[in-house]
N, C-alpha and C positions, 0 to 999 in steps of 0.2 A: 366378334369382329367389330362391334360398334366402338370399342376402345382402341382399335388399331389406328396407326397413322395412315394418312391418305395414300402415301407412296406404297405402303404395305398392301393396302386394299387394292390399288391399281395393279401392282405386280401379282398379287394373289389372283385377281381376276384374269390377268394375262396367263398366268400359269394354269389356271383352271381351263381357259380356252385351249391352251396347248395340250393339257391332259385330255380334254374332250376331242381334240383333233387326233391325238394318238389313239384314243379308243375308236374313233371313226375310221382311222387308217387300219387298225387291227380288224375291225369288222369288214371293211372293204377287202382286206387281204384274204380273210376267210371266205368271203363271198366270191372273190375272184378265183381262189383255189378250188372252191366247190364248182364254180362255173366252168373253169378250165378242165377239171376232172370229168365233169359231166359231158363236156364237149368231146373229150377223148373217148369216153364210153360211147357217146352217140356216133362218133366217127367210126370207131372200130366195129360197132354193131352194124352200121350201114354197110361197111365194106365186107364184113363176114356174111351178111345176108346176101350181098351181091355174089360173093364166092359160092355161097350155098345154092344160089340160083343156077350157077354153072353146073354144080354137082347134080342138082335136081334135074337139070336138062338131060344129063347123061342117064340119070335114073329113068327118066321118061323114055329115053332111047332104048333102054333095056326093056322097059315095059311094052313098048310097041314092037319089039323084036328087031329093031333096026340094028342094034348092036348087042353083042353078048355082054354078060356082066363083066367078064374079065376085060374085054375091049373097052367097054364103057368106063370101068374103073381106071384102066390105064390112061385113057384119054382125059379123064377127070384129073388124075394125079399130075399128068403132064401139063395140063392147062393151069392148074393151081400153082405148080412149081415154078412156072415162068411168069406168074402174075405178081406185079408189085404195085404198091401205092405209096406215095410220098417218097419214092425212090429207094427207101431202105426197109420199109415194112413188107411183110410177106405173109402167106397163108401156110398152115400146116394142118395135117390130118392125123387123128388117132382113132382107135376103135373103142368100143364100150368096155374093153378089158384093160385099157391103159397101155396098149401096144402102139408104137408109133407106126403109122401107115405111110406118111410122107413128111419129110422135113427138108425144105429146099436149102437151108443154110448148113445143116449138119446131116448130110446123107448117111453118115455112119450110124445114125440112130434109127434109120428105117428098119422096121421089122423087130425092133427090140421092145421088150416089155419093161416099161418104165413106171409101172404102177407103184413100185416101192421107192421112187426117187423123191427126195425132199429138197426144198429150197433152204436157204440159210435161216428162214423163220420157222422151219419145221412143217411146212405145208406140203402135203402130198398132192402136187399140182396135177399129175396125170389122172389120179383118182378123181380129183375135182372136175377135170375135163369130162371124164366118162360119166360121172354122176349128173352134171349139168346137161350133157348130151342126151342121156336117157330121159331127163325131165323135159327136154325140148330145146331149151336155150338158157343161157345165163352168163354172168360175168364171174371171172376168177382173177383174184389179185394174188401176185406172187413176185418172187425175184428171179431174174434170169439174165445171164450175161449178154451184153450187146455184141453185135458182130465185130470181130476184131479185138475183143476184150474178154478176159476171163473173170472179171469182177462182176458179180450179179448186181443188177439195179432193179428198182421197182418197175413192175410191168402189170398192165391190166389186159386181160384177153376176154374176147367174147366167143363163146362156143355155141354151136347149133348142131343138133343131132340129125343124122340121115338114117331113119329107122330101117329103111329097106336094106341098106348095106351094113348097118351097125357102125357107121362112121360118125366121127365128130369133127366137123369143119371148124377151125379156130384160127384166130389171128389176134395179135396183141400189139399194144402200143406202150412204149417205155414212157413212164411218167416222170422220170428224172428231169426231162426237159421242162415239165410243168414247174417243178421247184426252181429250176434255173431261171425260167421266165419270171416266176413269182419273185425270186430274189432280185432279179434285175429290175423288175418294176418296183419292188420294195425299196431297193437302194435309191432308185430315182426319186420315188416318193419321199423316202427318208431325207435325201439330200435337199429336195424341194422344201420338205417340212422344216429341216434345220435352217435353211436360208430364210424361210418364212418366219420361223420362230425368232431367228436372230434379228431380222428386220422388225418383227413385232416387238421384241424386247427393246431394240434401239428406239423405236417409236414410242413404246411405253415409257422407257426411261426419259426420253425427251418430253413426253406429255406429263409424266409425273413431276419432272423437274419444273416444267412450265407452270404446273398447278401448285406444287409444294413450296417452291421458293417464294412466290407472292404470298401464299398462305402463311408461311413462316414469318415473312416480313410483316404481314398483317397482325399475326399473333404477337410478335415482338412490339409492334406499335401499340396494340391494345394493352399489353403488359405495361409499356411505358406510360400510356394514358392512365391506367389504373394506379401506377406509382406516382402520378402527378407530373410526368415529363411529357409536355405537349408540343415540343419543338420539332419532333421528327416527322418526316413526310415520306410516303412511298414513291411518288413521282413515276408511276408506271405509264408507259405509252400505249399499251395494248388496249384494244377497244372491245374486248369480250366482257363477259360478266365479271371476271376477276378484275379487269381494268376498271370497269364501272364501280365495283366495290372499293377498289383502291382510291379512285377519284372521290367517291363519297366519303371515305375515311379521311382523306386529306382535307376535304372541305369541312368535315366535322371537326377535325383537330384545329384547323385555322379559325373556325367560328368559335370553338371552345376557348382558344387562346385569346382571341380578340374580344369576345362578348362576355367571357366569364373570368378568365385569369387576369386580364388587364384591369377590369373593374375591381376585382378582389384585391389586386396589388395596390390600386389607388385607394381602396377602402382601408387597407392596412397602413398606408401612409397618411391617412386622415383626409384624403381628398374625396369628398362626396359630390363633386360636380360632374361626375361622369354620366353619360346618357346611354341607356340600353333600349334597343328596339326589338320587341318580340317578333318572331317570324310567323306567328299565327296565333289564333285563339287557344290552340292546344299546346303552345310552347310553354311548358311548365317551368323549365329552367330559367329562361330569360324573364318570364312573368314573375317568378319568385324573386329574382334579382331586382326587378323594377319595384316590387313591393318593398323589398329590403331597403333599397335606396331611398324611397319616399319615407318609409317609417323611420329610418335612421336620421334623415334630414329633419323631419318634424320633431323626433325625440330629442336630438341634440339642440335644436332651436329652443325647445321648451326647457331643456336642462340649462342652456345658456341663460335664458331669461330668468329661470328660477335661481340660478347661481348669482346673477346680478342682484335680484331681490334679496337673496340671503346675505350677500355681501353688504348691501345697504342697510338691511335690518340689523345685521350683526354689528355694523359700525355704530348705529344708533344705540343698540343695547349696550355696547362697550362704553360709549360716551355716558349713557345714563347710569350704568353701573359704576363708572369712575366717579361721577358726581355724587351718587348715593353713598359710595364708600367714603368719599371725603366728608360729606355731611354727617355720616354715621361716626366718623372719627372725631369730628368737631363736637358732635353731640356727646360722645363718650367722654371727651375732655371736659365739656361743660358739666356733665353729671358728676364727674370726679371732683371738680371744684365745688359744686353744690354739696356733694357728700362731705367734703372736707369742712366747708363752712358750717353745715348742719352739725358735724361732730364737735366743732369748736363751740357753736351755740348751745349744744346739749350740755357740754361741760360747764359753760358759764351759767346756764339755767340751773344746773344742779348746785352750783355754788350759790346762786341767788336763793334757791330753796333752802339751802343750809343756813344762809344768813337770815332768811325770814323766820326760820324755826328758832334761831338764837334770839331774834328780835321779839318773837312771841314770848319766849321765856323771860326776857327782860321786862317786857310790858306787864307780864303777869306778876313779876316781882314788884314792879312799880305800883301796880294796883294794890297788892297786899300791903306795901309800905304806906300808900295813901290811906288805906283803911286803918292801919295802925296809927297813922298820924292824927287821925280824928280822935283816937283814944288817948293819944300822948301829946296833948297840946303843950305840956310842960317842956317837952323836948322839941318844940317847934323850931327854934333857931338852928339847933343842930340838924334837925330833919330837913330844914329849908336848905341848909348847906348841901346836904346829901342830895336833895331834890335838884338843886342847881347843878351839882356835879352830874347827877344822872341825866338831867335835861340836856346838858352839853354832850354827854355820850350818845344820848338818843338822837340828838341833832346830827352827830357824825354818822350814826347808823342810817338815819333817814337820808342823808346825802348819798351813802352807799346804795341804799335802796333806790334812790332817784337815779343814780348813775346806772344801776342794774336795769332799771326800767328803760332808761334812755338807750343802753346798749341792746336790750331785748327788742325794743322798737326798731332800732337800726337793723338788727339782724333779721327781724321779721320783714322789713322793707326789702332787704337784699334777697331774702328767700322768695318773696313775692316776685321780685324782678327775675330771678333765676327760674322760678316756676313758669313765668310768662314766656321766657325764652325756650323752656322745655316743651311748650306747646301742649299737645294732647296728653303726653306722659306726665306733665306737671300739674294737672288740674287738682288732684287730691292734695298735692303738696301746697298748692296756692291756698286751698281752704284752711289747711293747718296753719300756714304762715299768717293768714288773716286773723285766725283765732289767737295765735301768739301775739300778734300786734295789738289786738283788743285787750288781752291780758296785760301786756306791757303798758298800754295807756291807762288801764285801771290802776296798775301798780304805781305809775307815775303820779296819778291823781291822788291815790291814797297817801303816797309819800309826801306829796305837797301839803295835803291836809294835815298829815301828822306833823310835818315841819312847822306848819302854822300854829298847831296846838302846842307843840313843844316850845316854840318861840314865846307864845303867850304865857306858858307855865314858867318859863325863865323870867320873863318880865314880872310875873306875879311873885315869883320866889324872891326876886331882888327887892320888890316892893313889899314883901311880906312883913318886914319889920314895921313899916309904916301903917300897914293895913292889917295888923294882927287881929284887930277887932273883927275884921271880915274874913279871917283865915278859915273858919269852919265852913262858911259858904263856898269859899274858893276851893277848899279841899273837896267839898262835895262835887263841885264842877270838875275838879281835876280827876276825881274818881270816875265820874261819868265819861270824861274825855279819854281817860286811860282805858276804860272799858271799850270805848269805841276803837281806840288805837289797837287794843288787843284783838278785837274782832277783825279789824282791817288787816292786821299783820297775819292773823290766822288765814284770812282769805288769800293774802299774798302768798303765804306758804303753800296753801292748798293749790292755788293757781300755778305757782312755780313747779309743784310736783306734777300737776297735770300737764304743764308745759313740757317738763322733762320727759314724761311718758309719751306725749305726742311727738316730741322731737325724736325719741327712740323709734317710734313707729315710722316717722318720716325717714329716719336713717335706714331702717330695714327696707322700706319701699324704694328708697334711692339705690340701695344695694341691688335689689332685684332689677330696677330700671337699668342700672349700670351693667348687670349681667346680660340683660336683653339687648342693650345697645352694643355690648361687646360681641354678642352672637350675631346681631344684625350686621355689625361691621365685618365680621369674618365671612358671613354669607354674601355680603355685598362685594367683598374682595374676590371670593370664589366666583361669583357671577361675572365680575369684571374680567377675571382671568379666563373663564369659559367663553365669554363674549369675544375676547381678543383671540382665543384659539379658534372659535367659529369663524371670525373674520379672516384669520390666516388660512383656514381650510377653504373658505369661500374664494379667497384670492388664488389659492392653489388650484381649485376647481376651474376657475376662469382661465388660469394659465394652461391647464390640461385641455380645456375646450378650445383654446385659441389655435391649436394645431390642426383642427378640423376646418376644411373649407366647405361651406354649406351653400346649397342653392337657396334662392329667395323663394321659399314656398310658404303657403299658409299653414296654420296649425291643423287644419282639417287634412284628412288623408284620402284624396280622391284617386285611390290606386286603380280601381277598376275602370273609372272613366279615363284616367290617363293612359292605362294600358290599352283600352279600346281605341283611343284616338291615335296611339302610336303604332298599332298593329297593322301591317300591310295585309292586302287581300290574300296573299299566299306567300310561303317562304320559298327561297330559291330552289330547294330540293324538289318542290312540287312539279317542276318542269321535267 
């Protein structure tokens, strides 16, 4: 039954009461029937005992001799035959053998033996009369026609024996009137019960309706509240417990709509300026919303401040990355120019080394020729001409060497300038450029000295004819000078080779520097792009945060203190 609806429970209770009422009526009916039947028995017993007292009087008259038995019996029969009670009931007499002694209603039965007579139920009623009479007294139930009717009806008789005469004094009461009376009472009780049950059912229906309709409305409202629909109200005007419950539910729905739904809607719209006041220290819902409001305000303020810092920092990073990218691009261009200049310088240095090797070969030949000239003085004039010619050629070579040294010095200066521009990355290249410049200076000096020697040799060759006497000494000086020239040219060739190797290493280093600069340029450009994207995201974050309306709160979260300050002493329901 716990899962039944309230209306079913009420109607079941009412039907149970009706069933109990019916059982009570049935019990009352049986008790009334038994009581009425016992009343009938008591009545007939008392009347028979009264009639038996009359017969006993005449028996005593016989005993005293006042009357003879026949006269006494005659008087007794006559008295009983004319005696009535309740206007219709009478007395009759039988003997111990079942013969009728006196029957006032049916005199034709007087003197007849009716011991073999049965009622419709098969009861030998006169035998029962005689048996009970011999025993003293008793009740006999049987069916016998009423006066004026041939149909037998239920009847109960009380018999009492007269041992002196062998009589049985009896009288009976028809009990069909008991059933009639019981049916009449039963119909009245049934009618009253039906009316009572009808009224009870009507009242039960009215009561069930008065209880179930508000409960159904309350269940519907609770279902709506569970589904998030808080606009419905019961608006019941009754003042009983159901009305109080409905009023409480209306108050709860109104407070839920005003204190929960409205703040949540404002929160969904980005408005965090709403204020919630808990109804007590144990108000967990509003207390949680108060904490949520404070935490969101503080969180969004911190996020807003962090967004502004991120935006400012990303702007600075973007600007720095752009500057770094431009500087890296310029550095890459400068390194490419330096690399191109070093490549040209390397080519020219290799050409200088080749020329120096050729000059060394020539000076070796000149040295050999000078040595042979000492042995071939006879051919002096012809040799002088050759020396004059060779001297002129050497002068040209020396000029070329001087020009190479000048160009090398110039390239070394340019390399030093570019290394200075390269900064930290160009330190090694500056050292190499300084060494190249020193080698160029030495080459220029050696070329100058060689030019001076060649110029003196030419002058001596031109004056050889006039100073032939001193040719041998001059030739010795020439051989020594040429040996020095050969040594210098060898040094120039070696230096030019070393310079070419150094420039090759510089070229490799510059290539690596160029790759690093190119990589740094790409990284700088990526950093600049990432910084710009970060700046764009920070601006978007600020735009998203701008839709929230925040309270002016500190970064701390005094939730408990604020909740305690705003909580009233008791909520409205406490009353």
